[in-house]
Structures are given as structure tokens and as C-alpha cells.
PAVEXKOL-421456 format. One record per residue: residue in one letter; residue number from 1; z, y, x of N, C-alpha, C in turn. Coordinates in steps of 0.02 Angstrom, whole numbers, m for minus. Each point is the difference from the previous one (the first is absolute). Layout:
// residues N
type|seq|n_pz|n_py|n_px|ca_pz|ca_py|ca_px|c_pz|c_py|c_px
a|NUM|Z|Y|X|Z|Y|X|Z|Y|X
...
***
This chain:
// residues 365
type|seq|n_pz|n_py|n_px|ca_pz|ca_py|ca_px|c_pz|c_py|c_px
a|1|10287|8346|4905|m40|m61|m9|m73|19|m9
s|2|m12|52|m42|m70|20|m13|m31|26|64
g|3|39|34|42|m26|24|63|m19|m57|46
a|4|41|m52|1|m15|m58|42|m64|m33|m23
l|5|m10|m5|m66|m60|m31|m26|m61|41|19
r|6|7|67|m1|m58|42|17|m18|m9|74
r|7|48|m19|42|m15|m8|71|m32|m68|16
l|8|m2|m49|m48|m32|m64|12|m75|9|8
p|9|m31|m33|48|m73|8|9|m38|m31|m59
d|10|m58|27|m12|m42|m26|m54|m21|m72|15
d|11|m13|m15|62|m19|m68|20|57|m30|42
p|12|42|m41|m30|56|m29|37|m25|m43|58
p|13|38|m2|54|m22|m38|59|m5|m75|m17
p|14|m46|m35|30|m7|m72|m14|62|m38|24
i|15|22|m46|m41|60|m40|18|m15|m75|m3
a|16|m63|m17|m3|m18|m71|m8|30|m43|56
a|17|m5|25|63|25|m40|56|76|m8|m5
e|18|35|56|m15|73|m3|m5|21|m45|m59
l|19|m36|5|m56|16|m41|m58|m10|m74|15
e|20|m55|m16|35|m13|m70|16|54|m28|46
q|21|22|41|48|53|m22|45|65|m10|m38
f|22|14|45|m46|62|m5|m41|m1|m63|m43
l|23|m57|m14|m31|m5|m56|m46|m4|m67|36
e|24|m22|0|62|m12|m63|36|64|m43|2
g|25|56|32|9|62|m37|3|34|m8|m67
r|26|m35|19|m54|29|m5|m67|m50|m35|m47
p|27|m5|m67|7|m51|m37|m38|6|7|m75
r|28|60|14|m24|8|6|m72|m29|65|m27
l|29|m17|45|45|m36|61|m19|m73|m2|23
l|30|m11|m30|58|m68|m1|29|m50|m33|m47
w|31|19|m54|m34|m49|m35|m42|m27|45|m55
l|32|41|46|m25|m24|46|m53|m56|44|26
q|33|9|26|60|m52|41|31|m64|m39|12
l|34|8|m62|24|m58|m41|17|m38|m21|m63
v|35|37|m18|m53|m33|m19|m62|m39|59|m28
a|36|29|60|5|m35|60|m23|m64|11|40
e|37|3|m10|65|m60|8|42|m52|m52|m18
a|38|21|m62|m11|m48|m53|m18|m33|15|m67
s|39|37|28|m46|m27|15|m66|m50|58|2
a|40|6|42|52|m41|60|3|m67|m12|33
t|41|m10|m58|32|m63|m12|35|m46|m47|m39
s|42|m64|10|7|m49|m43|m33|m24|m55|46
d|43|23|0|62|m19|m50|49|46|m61|m7
a|44|m27|m56|m23|40|m59|m15|35|m26|62
d|45|m35|m3|57|30|m25|61|57|45|24
a|46|m11|65|m5|52|47|20|61|m6|m45
a|47|m12|m7|m65|55|m7|m48|39|m65|14
a|48|m36|m55|14|33|m63|14|42|4|63
s|49|m27|33|52|37|7|62|64|41|m10
t|50|m5|52|m41|59|42|m14|52|m39|m40
l|51|m23|m40|m48|46|m41|m39|32|m54|44
e|52|m38|m27|47|29|m49|46|53|32|44
r|53|m11|62|19|52|35|39|63|9|m41
a|54|m9|16|m65|58|6|m44|37|m66|m6
a|55|m38|m54|m7|30|m66|m6|38|m19|64
r|56|m30|16|58|34|m15|64|67|35|4
s|57|0|63|m20|62|39|3|53|m29|m46
l|58|m19|m16|m61|47|m28|m49|24|m70|20
y|59|m47|m40|23|19|m67|23|48|5|60
g|60|m16|45|46|42|6|59|73|15|m17
w|61|11|39|m52|69|16|m21|30|m58|m38
s|62|m36|m28|m48|29|m50|m44|8|m68|33
l|63|m41|m16|50|4|m65|33|45|2|62
n|64|27|58|15|44|6|58|65|m38|m13
s|65|19|m43|46|59|m42|m10|65|34|21
a|66|m4|62|24|61|34|18|44|10|m62
e|67|65|m3|9|45|5|m57|7|72|m24
g|68|24|8|m61|14|66|m26|m36|18|m63
a|69|m55|m35|m17|m37|15|m62|19|m49|m54
t|70|3|24|m61|17|m44|m56|m61|m41|m21
v|71|15|m54|m35|m54|m43|m26|m45|40|m46
a|72|30|42|m43|m40|39|m48|m47|48|36
d|73|24|34|52|m43|46|37|m58|m38|34
r|74|17|m57|29|m53|m40|33|m52|m22|m51
e|75|22|m23|m58|m46|m23|m52|m49|55|m21
i|76|27|59|m12|m41|55|m24|m53|19|51
i|77|21|9|63|m46|21|52|m52|m54|14
l|78|22|m63|m1|m47|m55|11|m51|m3|m56
a|79|22|10|m63|m47|0|m56|m52|56|7
l|80|22|58|22|m47|55|11|m49|m17|57
g|81|26|m32|52|m44|m21|55|m52|m49|m23
k|82|21|m47|m42|m48|m49|m26|m53|33|m44
l|83|22|49|m39|m47|35|m43|m53|37|41
c|84|23|34|53|m48|34|45|m45|m51|35
h|85|29|m55|21|m39|m52|35|m52|m30|m46
r|86|20|m18|m60|m47|m31|m47|m56|50|m18
t|87|18|62|m9|m51|51|m16|m49|8|58
a|88|25|m2|61|m43|4|58|m48|m59|3
i|89|25|m60|m16|m42|m60|1|m59|7|m48
v|90|15|19|m62|m53|3|m50|m44|61|10
t|91|26|52|33|m41|59|14|m52|m17|54
r|92|21|m39|49|m45|m18|54|m48|m56|m19
d|93|22|m45|m45|m41|m58|m18|3|m10|m75
a|94|m52|21|m35|m2|m4|m73|3|m73|m24
a|95|m20|m47|42|2|m71|m19|71|m25|m8
a|96|50|37|26|70|m21|m5|32|19|m66
v|97|m35|41|m39|28|22|m64|10|m60|m47
g|98|60|m6|m27|14|m54|m47|12|m68|30
r|99|m2|m5|67|10|m65|33|73|m6|23
s|100|26|m61|m3|67|m12|26|1|10|75
a|101|54|29|25|7|9|72|m2|m67|36
a|102|23|m52|m33|m1|m67|31|m72|m24|11
d|103|m48|28|m37|m70|m21|7|m39|44|49
l|104|32|52|25|m35|46|45|7|m25|72
p|105|m53|7|41|5|m19|71|55|38|35
e|106|29|m31|50|55|32|37|m21|67|28
a|107|m61|4|25|m23|62|31|m4|57|m51
v|108|m13|m16|m63|m6|52|m52|68|27|m19
q|109|50|m43|m5|65|22|m25|51|14|55
c|110|m21|m5|63|47|9|55|m1|72|24
l|111|59|28|8|8|69|24|28|m4|71
d|112|m37|26|48|22|m5|69|43|59|21
r|113|32|m8|57|38|54|32|56|29|m45
v|114|36|m44|m34|57|22|m40|62|m4|45
k|115|37|56|7|60|1|41|57|m32|m40
v|116|22|m57|24|52|m38|m35|53|m22|50
v|117|63|5|m20|54|m33|37|9|m68|m33
a|118|m37|m49|24|0|m66|m32|67|m35|7
s|119|34|11|57|66|m27|10|37|45|49
p|120|66|5|m5|38|44|45|m11|m17|73
l|121|m12|m63|16|m7|m21|69|m67|24|30
r|122|m52|0|m42|m67|18|26|m12|75|m1
g|123|37|37|m41|m10|72|m4|m65|17|m36
e|124|m19|63|5|m60|22|m36|m63|m26|35
e|125|m46|m23|m40|m64|m25|26|m55|13|m51
l|126|m62|m1|24|m57|8|m45|m20|m69|m25
m|127|m3|m7|m66|m16|m64|m31|m58|7|m48
n|128|m35|m55|m11|m49|m3|m53|36|m24|m63
v|129|m5|38|m54|34|m17|m62|m52|m8|m55
s|130|m4|m59|m29|m47|m11|m55|33|20|m66
y|131|m42|8|m51|27|17|m66|48|m54|m24
l|132|m16|m63|15|43|m55|m21|65|m3|41
d|133|m1|24|62|62|7|37|47|49|m36
a|134|m29|56|m21|40|49|m37|26|m28|m66
a|135|m42|m41|m32|21|m32|m63|59|m48|12
d|136|m3|m37|56|56|m45|17|63|40|12
e|137|m6|55|36|59|42|14|28|29|m65
q|138|m45|18|m46|23|28|m64|39|m53|m39
w|139|m24|m62|2|36|m53|m33|69|m7|31
f|140|4|1|66|64|m8|35|49|55|m20
l|141|m25|61|m8|43|55|m22|22|m10|m72
r|142|m45|m25|m42|18|m9|m70|52|m54|m10
i|143|m1|m51|43|51|m52|m6|68|30|19
q|144|0|46|47|63|34|17|25|43|m58
a|145|m48|33|m33|19|42|m57|25|m42|m58
k|146|m33|m57|m13|19|m43|m56|69|m30|10
l|147|17|m15|62|65|m31|15|49|50|29
a|148|m9|64|m18|42|52|29|74|m13|m9
a|149|19|m25|m59|72|m13|m12|26|m55|45
d|150|m40|m53|9|20|m55|43|m1|19|74
l|151|m45|46|17|m6|21|70|41|62|14
a|152|50|13|m43|40|61|5|27|15|70
p|153|22|m51|38|24|16|67|m51|34|45
l|154|m64|m5|m18|m52|33|40|m8|74|m18
d|155|42|25|m47|4|72|m15|m63|30|m29
g|156|m44|m40|m28|m60|27|m31|m54|21|49
l|157|14|m7|65|m50|19|50|m49|m58|11
a|158|m61|17|16|m50|m51|15|20|m35|65
r|159|m1|m66|0|22|m39|57|m55|m47|24
s|160|12|m30|57|m48|m46|29|1|m66|m37
a|161|m52|m40|10|m3|m65|m33|58|m45|21
d|162|19|2|64|55|m43|23|65|18|m36
e|163|13|65|m8|61|21|m34|m1|m21|m73
v|164|m56|10|m33|m4|m17|m72|5|m75|m10
i|165|m35|m39|40|2|m73|m6|70|m26|14
s|166|33|27|50|68|m21|16|46|12|m59
r|167|m7|58|m32|42|16|m58|m16|m46|m58
l|168|m64|m14|m12|m19|m44|m55|28|m71|10
l|169|m2|m24|61|26|m68|13|76|m1|m6
e|170|32|54|18|73|5|m10|16|m4|m74
l|171|m39|35|m41|10|m2|m72|m15|m69|m29
a|172|m52|m33|26|m17|m67|m24|56|m49|16
s|173|29|6|58|53|m46|21|63|8|m42
t|174|12|61|m23|61|12|m39|m11|m7|m75
s|175|m62|m14|m21|m13|m8|m72|m29|m68|m15
a|176|17|m50|41|m29|m66|m8|16|m32|m67
e|177|55|20|m31|18|m29|m65|m47|24|m55
s|178|m29|59|9|m50|26|m48|m69|m14|29
h|179|m29|m56|m20|m60|m23|33|m59|47|m10
l|180|m6|29|m60|m56|47|m12|7|62|45
k|181|61|26|6|10|59|41|m12|m16|73
c|182|25|m57|22|m10|m21|69|m75|m8|14
m|183|m36|m29|m47|m72|m11|8|m37|68|4
e|184|23|48|m39|m31|67|3|7|30|69
y|185|59|m5|29|11|28|67|m43|m36|52
l|186|m5|m66|m5|m39|m39|47|m74|17|m4
c|187|m26|5|m61|m71|16|m10|m16|70|27
n|188|45|47|m13|m11|68|26|1|1|76
a|189|43|m41|30|4|m4|73|m65|m29|28
v|190|m27|m52|m32|m63|m29|21|m56|51|m4
d|191|m4|36|m56|m52|50|m9|7|55|53
a|192|62|21|13|11|53|50|m25|m23|69
a|193|12|m62|17|m24|m26|65|m76|3|4
h|194|m34|m17|m54|m73|3|0|m25|72|1
k|195|29|42|m42|m26|67|m9|11|45|61
a|196|51|m14|39|15|42|58|m35|m22|63
a|197|m35|m57|m2|m31|m27|61|m56|44|27
w|198|m30|41|m41|m58|41|22|19|48|57
r|199|65|15|5|21|49|51|m5|m27|71
e|200|m5|m65|9|m3|m27|68|m70|12|30
a|201|m1|8|66|m60|26|34|m57|m51|3
t|202|15|m64|9|m52|m51|9|10|m57|m50
p|203|m53|m39|m14|7|m58|m45|55|m48|23
r|204|6|m10|66|52|m44|26|70|26|m15
e|205|10|65|11|65|30|m15|15|m2|m74
k|206|m52|12|m41|10|m5|m73|25|m70|m19
a|207|m32|m51|28|18|m69|m17|71|m16|22
l|208|18|21|60|67|m16|27|55|35|m39
v|209|m9|64|m14|51|38|m36|6|m26|m72
r|210|m57|m12|m32|1|m26|m68|35|m68|m2
f|211|m15|m44|48|31|m66|3|76|6|8
r|212|22|44|45|71|8|11|36|21|m64
r|213|m30|47|m36|32|24|m61|m2|m52|m55
l|214|m57|m33|m8|m6|m51|m52|46|m60|14
s|215|8|m17|63|45|m55|17|72|15|m20
l|216|21|62|7|67|20|m21|8|m10|m75
v|217|m52|16|m38|4|m7|m73|4|m74|m19
l|218|m42|m41|30|0|m72|m16|66|m32|19
k|219|28|19|57|64|m27|22|56|19|m49
c|220|m3|61|m25|50|23|m48|m5|m41|m64
a|221|m62|m10|m24|m10|m40|m62|26|m71|8
l|222|m9|m28|60|25|m67|12|76|0|6
a|223|28|49|35|72|1|14|41|8|m64
v|224|m23|41|m47|41|12|m60|3|m62|m45
q|225|m45|m48|11|1|m62|m40|m3|m62|44
r|226|28|4|59|m4|m57|45|29|m64|m30
p|227|59|1|m32|26|m61|m31|m48|m30|m51
a|228|m33|43|m40|m48|m24|m50|m60|m34|34
w|229|m22|28|56|m56|m31|37|21|m67|30
d|230|61|m4|23|25|m64|27|2|m54|m54
r|231|22|20|m60|1|m48|m55|m70|m22|m20
f|232|m45|49|m2|m70|m16|m17|m30|m46|52
s|233|13|14|64|m27|m41|54|25|m72|m5
k|234|63|m7|m18|29|m67|m6|m30|m39|m58
r|235|m16|34|m54|m25|m33|m60|m76|m9|1
l|236|m35|37|41|m73|2|m1|m33|m69|1
p|237|22|m48|43|m35|m65|1|2|m37|m66
q|238|49|14|m43|6|m36|m63|m33|37|m59
l|239|m27|60|13|m27|41|m55|m75|m11|m8
n|240|m23|2|m64|m72|m1|m13|m26|72|m2
g|241|m65|7|m10|m31|66|2|31|51|m47
p|242|5|m15|m66|30|48|m46|73|16|17
q|243|37|m49|24|69|12|18|6|46|61
v|244|m46|m8|48|m1|44|58|m12|72|m22
l|245|m50|9|m41|m17|68|m23|58|30|m40
s|246|34|m41|m40|56|24|m40|57|24|45
c|247|13|m38|54|53|20|47|m18|65|37
l|248|m63|5|19|m21|60|37|m2|62|m45
a|249|m29|m7|m58|m9|58|m44|63|18|m37
g|250|33|m49|m30|62|14|m37|m10|56|m50
d|251|50|41|m7|m1|57|m46|39|57|32
l|252|m36|51|22|33|56|34|47|39|m46
n|253|m7|m10|m65|45|34|m47|67|m36|m4
t|254|5|m58|30|61|m40|m5|47|17|57
g|255|61|12|m16|51|13|51|35|m65|19
t|256|28|m2|59|34|m61|22|61|m15|m43
a|257|26|50|m34|58|m11|m42|m15|m48|m58
q|258|m64|m2|m21|m19|m45|m54|m9|m72|24
g|259|3|m10|66|m6|m67|26|m71|m28|m3
q|260|m49|42|m10|m70|m22|m4|m36|21|64
a|261|m54|m36|15|m38|15|61|m38|66|m9
p|262|12|49|44|m34|64|m8|m68|2|33
g|263|m19|m52|36|m61|2|39|14|26|70
l|264|m47|m11|44|9|19|70|m39|63|16
l|265|36|51|22|m30|66|9|m56|0|52
l|266|7|m39|52|m52|m3|51|m65|m27|m29
y|267|5|m49|m44|m60|m26|m34|m32|55|m42
h|268|41|37|m38|m27|54|m42|m29|55|43
l|269|28|11|59|m27|51|45|m69|m21|25
l|270|m8|m64|17|m66|m25|21|m50|4|m57
k|271|23|m13|m60|m43|4|m59|m20|73|m13
y|272|47|46|8|m15|71|m8|m54|21|50
e|273|8|m23|62|m48|17|52|m69|m28|m15
a|274|m2|m61|m26|m65|m31|m18|m35|40|m54
g|275|39|31|m44|m29|41|m53|m31|64|24
k|276|12|18|64|m28|61|29|m63|m15|41
g|277|m29|m59|m10|m57|m20|41|m61|44|m5
a|278|m5|39|m54|m59|44|m8|2|60|47
d|279|59|15|29|7|56|45|m26|m21|69
q|280|m59|23|19|m31|m21|62|35|28|62
r|281|41|51|m8|36|29|57|65|m37|13
r|282|17|m47|m41|64|m35|4|m9|m68|34
q|283|33|m10|56|m1|m64|34|52|m45|m34
q|284|m24|m45|m41|44|m37|m45|49|m45|38
i|285|62|m2|m25|50|m45|28|m15|m71|m23
r|286|m4|m46|48|m5|m71|m17|40|m40|51
i|287|38|m48|m25|39|m44|43|m46|m58|20
k|288|m15|m5|64|m49|m49|24|32|m46|52
e|289|m22|m62|0|20|m47|52|m52|1|56
c|290|23|14|60|m45|3|58|m59|47|m11
p|291|13|65|m11|m55|47|m9|m43|4|63
s|292|m64|13|m10|m46|6|57|14|65|37
q|293|m30|7|59|8|61|39|m28|61|m37
v|294|m56|m11|m34|m29|55|m40|48|22|m54
e|295|31|m49|m34|48|17|m54|62|34|28
l|296|23|m23|58|59|31|31|m14|73|18
e|297|m59|14|25|m18|69|18|m7|44|m62
a|298|m28|m28|m53|m8|39|m62|67|13|m33
d|299|43|m51|m2|65|7|m33|51|37|44
g|300|m8|m5|65|48|29|46|52|m50|23
g|301|m1|m60|m27|49|m51|19|0|m58|m49
d|302|49|m44|8|6|m61|m40|60|8|m48
f|303|m15|10|m65|54|11|m48|45|m62|m8
l|304|m29|m59|2|39|m61|m7|49|m6|58
a|305|m23|12|60|44|m4|59|57|50|m5
e|306|m15|61|m25|52|51|m7|53|m23|m50
l|307|m22|m28|m57|48|m23|m50|43|m57|26
l|308|m31|m46|35|38|m57|27|49|22|55
s|309|m20|50|39|46|25|52|61|32|m33
e|310|m10|32|m57|56|30|m37|46|m55|m26
a|311|m30|m58|m16|39|m55|m27|35|m40|53
g|312|m10|17|63|36|m34|54|m40|m50|39
g|313|m66|3|m5|m41|m45|42|m43|m47|m41
s|314|m5|m61|22|m47|m48|m31|33|m35|m59
d|315|m10|27|m59|25|m29|m62|m61|m29|m36
h|316|m12|m64|8|m60|m31|m27|m2|4|m76
a|317|57|m10|m33|2|2|m73|m17|70|m25
l|318|29|51|31|m15|69|m20|m73|17|13
k|319|m26|m22|57|m70|12|16|m45|m30|m53
t|320|14|m62|m21|m40|m33|m52|5|39|m65
s|321|58|25|m17|10|37|m62|m38|66|0
l|322|2|35|56|m35|64|5|m76|m10|m5
l|323|m25|m50|33|m72|m14|m4|m19|m21|m71
r|324|44|m37|m34|m16|m21|m68|m1|61|m47
a|325|46|47|12|1|61|m40|m66|38|8
q|326|m24|6|62|m63|34|12|m58|m38|m32
a|327|3|m66|2|m54|m41|m30|m2|11|m76
e|328|59|6|m31|2|12|m72|m29|69|m17
v|329|15|49|42|m28|67|m11|m75|m2|7
d|330|m25|m34|51|m72|m4|11|m35|m36|m58
a|331|32|m53|m26|m30|m37|m55|m6|42|m63
q|332|50|42|m12|m2|43|m59|m49|57|8
a|333|m12|19|62|m48|56|12|m72|m22|m9
q|334|m13|m65|m3|m68|m26|m9|m4|m37|m67
p|335|m22|33|m53|m6|m33|m65|m54|m53|1
p|336|2|m49|m46|m54|m50|m4|m68|33|m7
m|337|m52|m34|23|m67|29|0|m21|21|m70
e|338|17|m40|m52|m19|18|m68|33|65|m20
s|339|64|8|19|35|62|m19|m31|60|34
r|340|m25|m9|61|m31|57|35|m62|24|m37
f|341|m41|m49|m23|m60|19|m37|17|35|m65
e|342|53|m26|m34|20|31|m63|26|71|12
a|343|38|9|53|28|66|15|m56|49|17
a|344|m50|m24|38|m55|44|19|m39|24|m62
a|345|m5|m43|m50|m38|18|m60|36|52|m41
d|346|67|4|9|40|46|m41|16|65|34
v|347|m27|10|61|17|61|38|m27|61|m36
e|348|43|50|m6|m21|65|m28|11|53|53
v|349|m45|47|3|5|54|49|42|56|m29
d|350|52|21|37|42|55|m22|m31|65|25
m|351|m33|36|m45|m34|61|20|48|57|15
d|352|65|m8|m20|48|52|12|42|m12|62
a|353|m17|m52|39|38|m16|60|m7|56|51
p|354|52|12|41|m5|51|52|m58|m15|48
v|355|m31|52|26|m57|m11|44|21|m1|73
d|356|63|10|14|22|5|69|36|m62|25
g|357|m6|m55|m36|30|m62|25|75|0|1
e|358|32|39|m43|72|6|m1|22|22|m70
e|359|63|m5|m14|26|23|m63|33|68|12
f|360|m26|50|m31|32|65|3|m23|42|m59
e|361|40|50|m17|m17|43|m56|m32|63|29
m|362|m66|5|m12|m37|57|29|28|66|m24
m|363|19|3|m64|26|64|m25|65|18|35
q|364|41|m50|15|63|14|34|m13|27|70
e|365|m51|m28|34|m15|25|66|m30|70|m2
***
């Protein structure tokens, strides 16, 4: 062994090219090398470019829709990619320090030429991925991790939005007697439909795919309580305002075994969606009568028509009930003018809020 060591040259041959080629196909190692290179240079632009390369590599692995990787592995690699991406943003533009990603221009937070298999049908393609796109994907992975026990048939592997939503709706349909649990599955399915839409190539495709997925969720919410909706539709002409709201809202903690009205899940789903109005990336679900062409293009379709088609065609009573439910949600979303002024006066700024427009534990990442 000592003889072999004595035969080693004093100046070992350069292996930078071979090392780069070796690491190129191993993003979980490449980012370490690139971060080290970025840390060693005093040139801010060069450091930012190197960090962006690290982010591209990590994103390319974690956002790949091919099967075989676990949710945990995807989460870790995606978090590292976001960390490199965020560091590149603030290294290149000091004005971005401390600002929410939601407040940054698209051009500042967008990373181009990321190799992603967005869907098995389209194969690998180069995509522009914004920091908020990665945040949406991270949320989608976290919902899979949170519901790992319920999603057990998926074997802990990261799955597509269609697979996850299908499983969530199956669970909602079989847990209709537990209204809170059913509502949890439905809300997660709605969020998954919104959060996964970024993967589509064009705004039109985003709208169409999102609409298809959201329509499935709304139809499921209606189907699991169709008899209750029929009863409500029949009684609606005789009900006053407070009685209408009581029938719609009910009490989700109440089981049907107690013989009390549990409330209508579809109404609560619309109310949940209205509560997400602050999310500017979210195309809010609203049941509309005769939506305009602009609204149809933005939504991807007509939610009311989809629900009525599920109900078997032109059901005027059900149509009136669904529109009334949406009207009640809209009315609650707009407090009286006096209340708005009072609320504005009591606003406090949370100085500890995350700066990246999302909920995550920085130390965990």
C-alpha cells in the first residue's frame, strides 16, 4: 500500500470534466457541488447562475411525474430546490430580500429551462417553473404525506393529481356518514385540483384540466347528499332567509343517526372556496347562471351545467337551490360596510409571517 502511495503523482490529473459528467445525472449530489461553487465566488451574478443551475437540477428530479419516488423523497429534494432558487433570487436582486414570493414579478421568480415530465403523455419537456409553482407542488406532496394512511393503496409513492383526487373522492363517498371526515376529503381534493394546475402548458389547458377535476369534486359532494338536496329544493319556496341558511349550514358535527340536519357539504365546499379568495393564483369556484364567455374561459366551463347534468338534466328546483346556496356564500363573504371599516381599524401586522407566501417550517427544510 505504501508503495502504491509513493507512485501517486504529486499533482493528480484534473477530473473536473469527468466529475461534472458523473454528477450531471445525479441531482441529489450535483447540488452540493454547485452550492459549494456558488459560495466560493464573489461575483453575485455568477453565484446566482450557479444556484439557479442547482435549483433546475433539483426541480427536474422532484417535479418529475414518473412513478417510483416516495412522497418523502420528493418533498426533501423539492425543498432543497426551493432553497437554492430562493437564494438565487435574493443573490441576484437585493430588493427581493424579505419580500413574499407572491409579491415578486413573475420574471424575477421564474426559472426557465427546467426539465420536467409534466405528464406521462407529454414526456420530458423544458418548462418555466416559478417559485410559487414549486410551492404549490410542495403543498400537493404534503397533502399526500398528511393523508398517507388514507392513501395507503398508493403505496407511499408520489402520485399524479388525478390519482390522488380519485382516491380522495372514493374516500369521501364511503365516509358520507361522518360529515367532518367527508368534508376533509372534499376540501383536500379541491385544493389538489388547484395546486396541480400549474403543470399544464397553457392558460387554456390549465383552465380545462382544473375545471374537469373540480367538477368531479362538486359532483361527488352533491351525489353523497342528493336526497338532502332534493328535500331542501322542495322546501325552499316556503323558507325564510334564516331558515335557508340553517338548512344549508346545519352542523357538520351532527351524524344522521341523531336525526338532525348535518348541513349540505356542497354548500360548505363553496364556503371553503370563498374563504380562499386571497389566493390570487386560485381561480375560485362559483356556481353561476348563464356565465359570460370570459367567465367560461377563465373557469374552464360551466359548473352549474355540470352539476345539473349529473342530476339527470333540467331540474329547475335543484338549479334554484344551487344558485341560492352560492348566493348565501357570496352574501357572507361581503360583510356590511360598517363591519369592514371596523375590521380595517383592528388589523395588526404579523411580523413573524412567512415571507414566501406559504406555510412551511424553514428549519425543517
